[in-house]
ZADO-1210 file (C-alpha; in nm, 4 decimals, padded with zeros to 6 digits):
<atoms>
<atom x="00.0000" y="00.0000" z="00.0000" code="MET" pos="1"/>
<atom x="00.1337" y="00.3427" z="-00.0961" code="ALA" pos="2"/>
<atom x="00.2102" y="00.5897" z="00.1810" code="ILE" pos="3"/>
<atom x="00.0371" y="00.9248" z="00.1418" code="ASN" pos="4"/>
<atom x="00.2458" y="01.2119" z="00.2717" code="PHE" pos="5"/>
<atom x="00.0292" y="01.5048" z="00.3733" code="GLU" pos="6"/>
<atom x="00.1448" y="01.8461" z="00.2547" code="LEU" pos="7"/>
<atom x="00.0372" y="02.1298" z="00.4822" code="ASN" pos="8"/>
<atom x="-00.1263" y="02.3675" z="00.2323" code="THR" pos="9"/>
<atom x="-00.2599" y="02.5877" z="00.5127" code="LYS" pos="10"/>
<atom x="00.0765" y="02.7628" z="00.5130" code="ILE" pos="11"/>
<atom x="00.0144" y="03.1135" z="00.3799" code="THR" pos="12"/>
<atom x="00.3703" y="03.2190" z="00.3029" code="ASP" pos="13"/>
<atom x="00.4539" y="03.1048" z="-00.0513" code="LYS" pos="14"/>
<atom x="00.8251" y="03.0553" z="00.0128" code="THR" pos="15"/>
<atom x="00.7535" y="02.8526" z="00.3258" code="GLU" pos="16"/>
<atom x="00.4977" y="02.6438" z="00.1360" code="LEU" pos="17"/>
<atom x="00.7638" y="02.5478" z="-00.1187" code="LEU" pos="18"/>
<atom x="01.0016" y="02.4550" z="00.1622" code="GLN" pos="19"/>
<atom x="00.7240" y="02.2412" z="00.3093" code="GLU" pos="20"/>
<atom x="00.7013" y="02.0625" z="-00.0265" code="PHE" pos="21"/>
<atom x="01.0735" y="01.9823" z="-00.0154" code="PHE" pos="22"/>
<atom x="01.0492" y="01.8700" z="00.3474" code="ARG" pos="23"/>
<atom x="00.7542" y="01.6437" z="00.2669" code="THR" pos="24"/>
<atom x="00.9111" y="01.5074" z="-00.0527" code="PHE" pos="25"/>
<atom x="01.2878" y="01.5361" z="00.0089" code="PRO" pos="26"/>
<atom x="01.3869" y="01.3353" z="-00.3004" code="SER" pos="27"/>
<atom x="01.3070" y="01.6392" z="-00.5160" code="TYR" pos="28"/>
<atom x="01.5732" y="01.8409" z="-00.3349" code="ALA" pos="29"/>
<atom x="01.8501" y="01.5831" z="-00.3632" code="GLU" pos="30"/>
<atom x="01.9549" y="01.6970" z="-00.7106" code="ASN" pos="31"/>
<atom x="02.0383" y="02.0682" z="-00.7221" code="GLU" pos="32"/>
<atom x="01.9271" y="02.1100" z="-01.0844" code="ASP" pos="33"/>
<atom x="01.5897" y="01.9483" z="-01.0116" code="ASN" pos="34"/>
<atom x="01.5426" y="02.1571" z="-00.6989" code="LYS" pos="35"/>
<atom x="01.6246" y="02.4755" z="-00.8891" code="ASN" pos="36"/>
<atom x="01.3829" y="02.3895" z="-01.1705" code="LEU" pos="37"/>
<atom x="01.0991" y="02.3288" z="-00.9236" code="ILE" pos="38"/>
<atom x="01.1869" y="02.6455" z="-00.7302" code="THR" pos="39"/>
<atom x="01.1957" y="02.8570" z="-01.0463" code="ASN" pos="40"/>
<atom x="00.8609" y="02.7180" z="-01.1611" code="ALA" pos="41"/>
<atom x="00.7033" y="02.7876" z="-00.8234" code="TRP" pos="42"/>
<atom x="00.8374" y="03.1432" z="-00.8096" code="ASN" pos="43"/>
<atom x="00.7207" y="03.2074" z="-01.1652" code="PHE" pos="44"/>
<atom x="00.3723" y="03.0756" z="-01.0840" code="LEU" pos="45"/>
<atom x="00.3437" y="03.2839" z="-00.7676" code="CYS" pos="46"/>
<atom x="00.4649" y="03.6009" z="-00.9374" code="ASN" pos="47"/>
<atom x="00.2456" y="03.5695" z="-01.2462" code="ILE" pos="48"/>
<atom x="-00.0682" y="03.4763" z="-01.0454" code="SER" pos="49"/>
<atom x="-00.0071" y="03.7136" z="-00.7557" code="ASN" pos="50"/>
<atom x="-00.3509" y="03.8805" z="-00.7647" code="ASN" pos="51"/>
<atom x="-00.5489" y="03.5918" z="-00.9172" code="VAL" pos="52"/>
<atom x="-00.8135" y="03.4089" z="-00.7131" code="GLN" pos="53"/>
<atom x="-00.9851" y="03.0779" z="-00.7830" code="ARG" pos="54"/>
<atom x="-01.3615" y="03.0197" z="-00.7662" code="ASP" pos="55"/>
<atom x="-01.3733" y="02.9787" z="-00.3873" code="ALA" pos="56"/>
<atom x="-01.1738" y="03.2983" z="-00.3354" code="ASN" pos="57"/>
<atom x="-00.8619" y="03.0998" z="-00.2565" code="THR" pos="58"/>
<atom x="-00.5158" y="03.1953" z="-00.3844" code="PRO" pos="59"/>
<atom x="-00.4516" y="03.0612" z="-00.7332" code="TYR" pos="60"/>
<atom x="-00.1236" y="02.8926" z="-00.6392" code="HIS" pos="61"/>
<atom x="-00.2735" y="02.6502" z="-00.3840" code="LEU" pos="62"/>
<atom x="-00.4467" y="02.4274" z="-00.6402" code="HIS" pos="63"/>
<atom x="-00.1268" y="02.3715" z="-00.8450" code="PRO" pos="64"/>
<atom x="00.0681" y="02.2952" z="-00.5281" code="MET" pos="65"/>
<atom x="-00.1891" y="02.0375" z="-00.4205" code="ARG" pos="66"/>
<atom x="-00.1741" y="01.8753" z="-00.7650" code="ILE" pos="67"/>
<atom x="00.2055" y="01.8626" z="-00.7428" code="ALA" pos="68"/>
<atom x="00.1782" y="01.6952" z="-00.4011" code="ALA" pos="69"/>
<atom x="-00.0535" y="01.4242" z="-00.5390" code="ILE" pos="70"/>
<atom x="00.1966" y="01.3526" z="-00.8163" code="LEU" pos="71"/>
<atom x="00.4939" y="01.3652" z="-00.5783" code="ALA" pos="72"/>
<atom x="00.3177" y="01.1049" z="-00.3642" code="ASN" pos="73"/>
<atom x="00.3302" y="00.8844" z="-00.6724" code="ASN" pos="74"/>
<atom x="00.6989" y="00.9557" z="-00.7402" code="ASN" pos="75"/>
<atom x="00.6556" y="01.1392" z="-01.0699" code="LEU" pos="76"/>
<atom x="00.9591" y="01.3068" z="-01.2225" code="ASP" pos="77"/>
<atom x="01.0650" y="01.6690" z="-01.1837" code="THR" pos="78"/>
<atom x="00.9249" y="01.7762" z="-01.5216" code="GLN" pos="79"/>
<atom x="00.5809" y="01.6486" z="-01.4191" code="THR" pos="80"/>
<atom x="00.5958" y="01.8400" z="-01.0902" code="ILE" pos="81"/>
<atom x="00.6864" y="02.1575" z="-01.2777" code="VAL" pos="82"/>
<atom x="00.4051" y="02.0958" z="-01.5283" code="ALA" pos="83"/>
<atom x="00.1655" y="02.0482" z="-01.2351" code="ALA" pos="84"/>
<atom x="00.2558" y="02.3937" z="-01.1050" code="PHE" pos="85"/>
<atom x="00.2008" y="02.5433" z="-01.4507" code="LEU" pos="86"/>
<atom x="-00.0732" y="02.3159" z="-01.5884" code="HIS" pos="87"/>
<atom x="-00.3212" y="02.6012" z="-01.6342" code="ASN" pos="88"/>
<atom x="-00.0753" y="02.8868" z="-01.6782" code="ILE" pos="89"/>
<atom x="-00.2021" y="02.9899" z="-02.0218" code="PHE" pos="90"/>
<atom x="-00.5324" y="03.1058" z="-01.8719" code="THR" pos="91"/>
<atom x="-00.3341" y="03.3921" z="-01.7197" code="ILE" pos="92"/>
<atom x="-00.2657" y="03.6919" z="-01.9426" code="ASP" pos="93"/>
<atom x="00.0768" y="03.7640" z="-02.0906" code="ASN" pos="94"/>
<atom x="00.2196" y="03.4116" z="-02.0656" code="VAL" pos="95"/>
<atom x="00.3431" y="03.2641" z="-02.3943" code="SER" pos="96"/>
<atom x="00.4412" y="02.9151" z="-02.5036" code="GLU" pos="97"/>
<atom x="00.7831" y="03.0465" z="-02.6040" code="GLU" pos="98"/>
<atom x="00.8357" y="03.1842" z="-02.2547" code="GLN" pos="99"/>
<atom x="00.7537" y="02.8515" z="-02.0891" code="ILE" pos="100"/>
<atom x="00.9703" y="02.6610" z="-02.3361" code="GLN" pos="101"/>
<atom x="01.2705" y="02.8854" z="-02.2763" code="GLN" pos="102"/>
<atom x="01.2359" y="02.8774" z="-01.8991" code="MET" pos="103"/>
<atom x="01.1367" y="02.5149" z="-01.8374" code="PHE" pos="104"/>
<atom x="01.2032" y="02.3141" z="-02.1525" code="GLY" pos="105"/>
<atom x="01.0161" y="02.1260" z="-02.4228" code="ASN" pos="106"/>
<atom x="00.8997" y="01.8388" z="-02.1990" code="GLU" pos="107"/>
<atom x="00.7251" y="02.0679" z="-01.9540" code="VAL" pos="108"/>
<atom x="00.5618" y="02.2687" z="-02.2326" code="LEU" pos="109"/>
<atom x="00.4395" y="01.9484" z="-02.3991" code="LYS" pos="110"/>
<atom x="00.2745" y="01.8244" z="-02.0783" code="ILE" pos="111"/>
<atom x="00.1095" y="02.1620" z="-02.0162" code="ILE" pos="112"/>
<atom x="-00.0277" y="02.1848" z="-02.3711" code="LEU" pos="113"/>
<atom x="-00.1492" y="01.8253" z="-02.3563" code="GLY" pos="114"/>
<atom x="-00.3282" y="01.8881" z="-02.0278" code="THR" pos="115"/>
<atom x="-00.4899" y="02.2020" z="-02.1711" code="SER" pos="116"/>
<atom x="-00.6117" y="01.9963" z="-02.4677" code="LYS" pos="117"/>
<atom x="-00.7791" y="01.7455" z="-02.2346" code="LEU" pos="118"/>
<atom x="-00.9571" y="02.0322" z="-02.0574" code="ASN" pos="119"/>
<atom x="-01.1610" y="02.0885" z="-02.3729" code="ASN" pos="120"/>
<atom x="-01.2974" y="01.7337" z="-02.3752" code="ILE" pos="121"/>
<atom x="-01.6516" y="01.6869" z="-02.2465" code="LYS" pos="122"/>
<atom x="-01.6474" y="01.3695" z="-02.0380" code="VAL" pos="123"/>
<atom x="-02.0103" y="01.3483" z="-01.9317" code="LYS" pos="124"/>
<atom x="-02.1457" y="01.0035" z="-02.0028" code="ASN" pos="125"/>
<atom x="-02.4644" y="00.8041" z="-01.9586" code="LYS" pos="126"/>
<atom x="-02.3526" y="00.4440" z="-02.0006" code="THR" pos="127"/>
<atom x="-02.0567" y="00.2247" z="-01.9099" code="LEU" pos="128"/>
<atom x="-01.9818" y="00.1847" z="-02.2811" code="GLN" pos="129"/>
<atom x="-01.9662" y="00.5621" z="-02.3276" code="GLU" pos="130"/>
<atom x="-01.7355" y="00.5919" z="-02.0274" code="ALA" pos="131"/>
<atom x="-01.5086" y="00.3244" z="-02.1726" code="ASP" pos="132"/>
<atom x="-01.5025" y="00.5059" z="-02.5072" code="ASN" pos="133"/>
<atom x="-01.4069" y="00.8318" z="-02.3365" code="ILE" pos="134"/>
<atom x="-01.1191" y="00.6632" z="-02.1536" code="ARG" pos="135"/>
<atom x="-00.9950" y="00.5129" z="-02.4811" code="LYS" pos="136"/>
<atom x="-01.0191" y="00.8525" z="-02.6471" code="MET" pos="137"/>
<atom x="-00.8147" y="01.0164" z="-02.3715" code="LEU" pos="138"/>
<atom x="-00.5372" y="00.7611" z="-02.4185" code="PHE" pos="139"/>
<atom x="-00.5496" y="00.8070" z="-02.7957" code="ALA" pos="140"/>
<atom x="-00.5130" y="01.1838" z="-02.7634" code="MET" pos="141"/>
<atom x="-00.1817" y="01.1805" z="-02.5767" code="VAL" pos="142"/>
<atom x="00.1632" y="01.0488" z="-02.6574" code="ASP" pos="143"/>
<atom x="00.2948" y="01.1081" z="-02.3046" code="ASP" pos="144"/>
<atom x="00.1136" y="00.9413" z="-02.0148" code="LEU" pos="145"/>
<atom x="00.2305" y="01.2171" z="-01.7815" code="ARG" pos="146"/>
<atom x="-00.0363" y="01.4361" z="-01.9409" code="ILE" pos="147"/>
<atom x="-00.3098" y="01.2031" z="-01.8158" code="ILE" pos="148"/>
<atom x="-00.1399" y="01.1775" z="-01.4759" code="LEU" pos="149"/>
<atom x="-00.1474" y="01.5560" z="-01.4319" code="VAL" pos="150"/>
<atom x="-00.5131" y="01.5553" z="-01.5370" code="LYS" pos="151"/>
<atom x="-00.5911" y="01.2772" z="-01.2882" code="LEU" pos="152"/>
<atom x="-00.4308" y="01.4775" z="-01.0067" code="ALA" pos="153"/>
<atom x="-00.6252" y="01.7861" z="-01.1149" code="ASP" pos="154"/>
<atom x="-00.9558" y="01.5948" z="-01.1045" code="ARG" pos="155"/>
<atom x="-00.8738" y="01.4401" z="-00.7673" code="LEU" pos="156"/>
<atom x="-00.7979" y="01.7785" z="-00.6127" code="ASP" pos="157"/>
<atom x="-01.1223" y="01.9134" z="-00.7514" code="ARG" pos="158"/>
<atom x="-01.3129" y="01.6208" z="-00.5990" code="LEU" pos="159"/>
<atom x="-01.1431" y="01.6798" z="-00.2645" code="ARG" pos="160"/>
<atom x="-01.2619" y="02.0401" z="-00.2622" code="ASN" pos="161"/>
<atom x="-01.6219" y="02.0388" z="-00.3868" code="ILE" pos="162"/>
<atom x="-01.8044" y="02.0639" z="-00.0555" code="LYS" pos="163"/>
<atom x="-01.8920" y="02.4316" z="-00.1088" code="ASN" pos="164"/>
<atom x="-02.0619" y="02.3941" z="-00.4469" code="ILE" pos="165"/>
<atom x="-02.4201" y="02.2971" z="-00.5311" code="ALA" pos="166"/>
<atom x="-02.5220" y="01.9383" z="-00.4487" code="ILE" pos="167"/>
<atom x="-02.6180" y="01.8511" z="-00.8069" code="GLU" pos="168"/>
<atom x="-02.2802" y="01.9685" z="-00.9329" code="GLU" pos="169"/>
<atom x="-02.1122" y="01.7660" z="-00.6579" code="GLN" pos="170"/>
<atom x="-02.2931" y="01.4543" z="-00.7797" code="LYS" pos="171"/>
<atom x="-02.1970" y="01.5249" z="-01.1398" code="SER" pos="172"/>
<atom x="-01.8279" y="01.5629" z="-01.0557" code="ILE" pos="173"/>
<atom x="-01.8360" y="01.2542" z="-00.8336" code="ALA" pos="174"/>
<atom x="-02.0063" y="01.0447" z="-01.1028" code="SER" pos="175"/>
<atom x="-01.7458" y="01.1547" z="-01.3578" code="GLU" pos="176"/>
<atom x="-01.4742" y="01.0525" z="-01.1122" code="ALA" pos="177"/>
<atom x="-01.6013" y="00.6982" z="-01.0628" code="ILE" pos="178"/>
<atom x="-01.6831" y="00.6423" z="-01.4322" code="ASP" pos="179"/>
<atom x="-01.3752" y="00.7986" z="-01.5933" code="ILE" pos="180"/>
<atom x="-01.0921" y="00.8887" z="-01.3597" code="TRP" pos="181"/>
<atom x="-01.0906" y="00.6028" z="-01.1068" code="ALA" pos="182"/>
<atom x="-01.0577" y="00.3341" z="-01.3793" code="PRO" pos="183"/>
<atom x="-00.7854" y="00.5396" z="-01.5500" code="LEU" pos="184"/>
<atom x="-00.5918" y="00.5669" z="-01.2241" code="ALA" pos="185"/>
<atom x="-00.6193" y="00.1917" z="-01.1731" code="GLY" pos="186"/>
<atom x="-00.4998" y="00.1212" z="-01.5259" code="ARG" pos="187"/>
<atom x="-00.1965" y="00.3454" z="-01.4709" code="LEU" pos="188"/>
<atom x="-00.1023" y="00.1746" z="-01.1452" code="GLY" pos="189"/>
<atom x="-00.2034" y="00.4605" z="-00.9126" code="MET" pos="190"/>
<atom x="-00.3954" y="00.2430" z="-00.6680" code="SER" pos="191"/>
<atom x="-00.4006" y="00.5044" z="-00.3935" code="ASN" pos="192"/>
<atom x="-00.5509" y="00.7618" z="-00.6290" code="VAL" pos="193"/>
<atom x="-00.8045" y="00.5085" z="-00.7590" code="LYS" pos="194"/>
<atom x="-00.9162" y="00.4218" z="-00.4050" code="SER" pos="195"/>
<atom x="-00.9585" y="00.7867" z="-00.3108" code="GLU" pos="196"/>
<atom x="-01.1600" y="00.8576" z="-00.6243" code="PHE" pos="197"/>
<atom x="-01.3905" y="00.5686" z="-00.5334" code="GLU" pos="198"/>
<atom x="-01.4270" y="00.6726" z="-00.1687" code="ASP" pos="199"/>
<atom x="-01.4952" y="01.0395" z="-00.2434" code="LEU" pos="200"/>
<atom x="-01.7294" y="00.9568" z="-00.5287" code="SER" pos="201"/>
<atom x="-01.9411" y="00.7405" z="-00.2986" code="LEU" pos="202"/>
<atom x="-01.9344" y="01.0138" z="-00.0346" code="LYS" pos="203"/>
<atom x="-02.1025" y="01.2621" z="-00.2686" code="PHE" pos="204"/>
<atom x="-02.3251" y="01.0319" z="-00.4778" code="THR" pos="205"/>
<atom x="-02.4550" y="00.8181" z="-00.1907" code="ASN" pos="206"/>
<atom x="-02.3631" y="00.9764" z="00.1438" code="PRO" pos="207"/>
<atom x="-02.5809" y="00.7400" z="00.3510" code="ASP" pos="208"/>
<atom x="-02.3999" y="00.4313" z="00.2196" code="VAL" pos="209"/>
<atom x="-02.0642" y="00.6070" z="00.2612" code="PHE" pos="210"/>
<atom x="-02.1343" y="00.6872" z="00.6274" code="LEU" pos="211"/>
<atom x="-02.2580" y="00.3336" z="00.6899" code="HIS" pos="212"/>
<atom x="-01.9415" y="00.1813" z="00.5411" code="LEU" pos="213"/>
<atom x="-01.7247" y="00.4278" z="00.7290" code="LYS" pos="214"/>
<atom x="-01.8946" y="00.3251" z="01.0519" code="LYS" pos="215"/>
<atom x="-01.8136" y="-00.0418" z="00.9765" code="ILE" pos="216"/>
<atom x="-01.4499" y="00.0387" z="00.8954" code="VAL" pos="217"/>
<atom x="-01.4166" y="00.2394" z="01.2168" code="ASP" pos="218"/>
<atom x="-01.5397" y="-00.0510" z="01.4290" code="MET" pos="219"/>
<atom x="-01.2969" y="-00.2466" z="01.6409" code="LYS" pos="220"/>
<atom x="-01.1796" y="-00.5712" z="01.4820" code="LYS" pos="221"/>
<atom x="-01.4045" y="-00.7965" z="01.6941" code="ASP" pos="222"/>
<atom x="-01.7079" y="-00.5737" z="01.6433" code="GLU" pos="223"/>
<atom x="-01.6530" y="-00.5700" z="01.2673" code="ARG" pos="224"/>
<atom x="-01.6158" y="-00.9478" z="01.2543" code="ALA" pos="225"/>
<atom x="-01.9413" y="-00.9951" z="01.4486" code="ASN" pos="226"/>
<atom x="-02.1222" y="-00.7479" z="01.2243" code="TYR" pos="227"/>
<atom x="-02.0034" y="-00.9178" z="00.9048" code="LEU" pos="228"/>
<atom x="-02.0915" y="-01.2636" z="01.0387" code="GLU" pos="229"/>
<atom x="-02.4419" y="-01.1441" z="01.1241" code="LYS" pos="230"/>
<atom x="-02.4804" y="-00.9830" z="00.7795" code="ALA" pos="231"/>
<atom x="-02.3613" y="-01.3036" z="00.6124" code="GLN" pos="232"/>
<atom x="-02.6216" y="-01.5094" z="00.7995" code="LYS" pos="233"/>
<atom x="-02.8945" y="-01.2658" z="00.6962" code="GLU" pos="234"/>
<atom x="-02.7881" y="-01.2949" z="00.3311" code="ILE" pos="235"/>
<atom x="-02.7951" y="-01.6770" z="00.3428" code="TYR" pos="236"/>
<atom x="-03.1319" y="-01.6646" z="00.5142" code="LYS" pos="237"/>
<atom x="-03.2784" y="-01.4339" z="00.2499" code="ALA" pos="238"/>
<atom x="-03.1345" y="-01.6493" z="-00.0325" code="ALA" pos="239"/>
<atom x="-03.3022" y="-01.9617" z="00.1029" code="ASN" pos="240"/>
</atoms>
């Protein structure tokens, strides 16, 4: 089972937040060139988005940092971390592709552009077959799987932070997660991400079942065993 390291994104100072990233994921600071690339990307993001707010009136830079932390938990390379910081940078005025290429290289630019391309895809579906077709289409659209990985992390962070939006929109995002993104995460070997997609999706699509299952999981071992044995007997009884 993968270990999830929790990054403290409640830190308000941007420089301290980057240092927290390196403390939480020290492997990214072991190579000086990699550390400098990540630092430069973070500083560029913070400077260019200084007065930009996201929908929930939160600083723009927090969402990219959370995405980077999800990917760092899955040991993605430095270029992917940098692309996570800058995945939506072209929505900000006065940022050019040439500028990103010169500062951070062709690989980073390619991942950013690929992620932006996926943002234009409508992934709403009504059947399992449609969901499967959408997943196949996403794979067909990219020639670098890191693009899908950044998108997965973006969707997971969105799912983690939807409690303040309308209930119907919550259900729509959660349904998309279980139909599209959870299977993709499983196929790409990100079992921890897949499990969280499934848990959070259930939480927002069927909160009563989620709370019931959570109550079972939180039981002591003996209590859980007794509960499951009783449930098993009831099932056998109903079947006969």
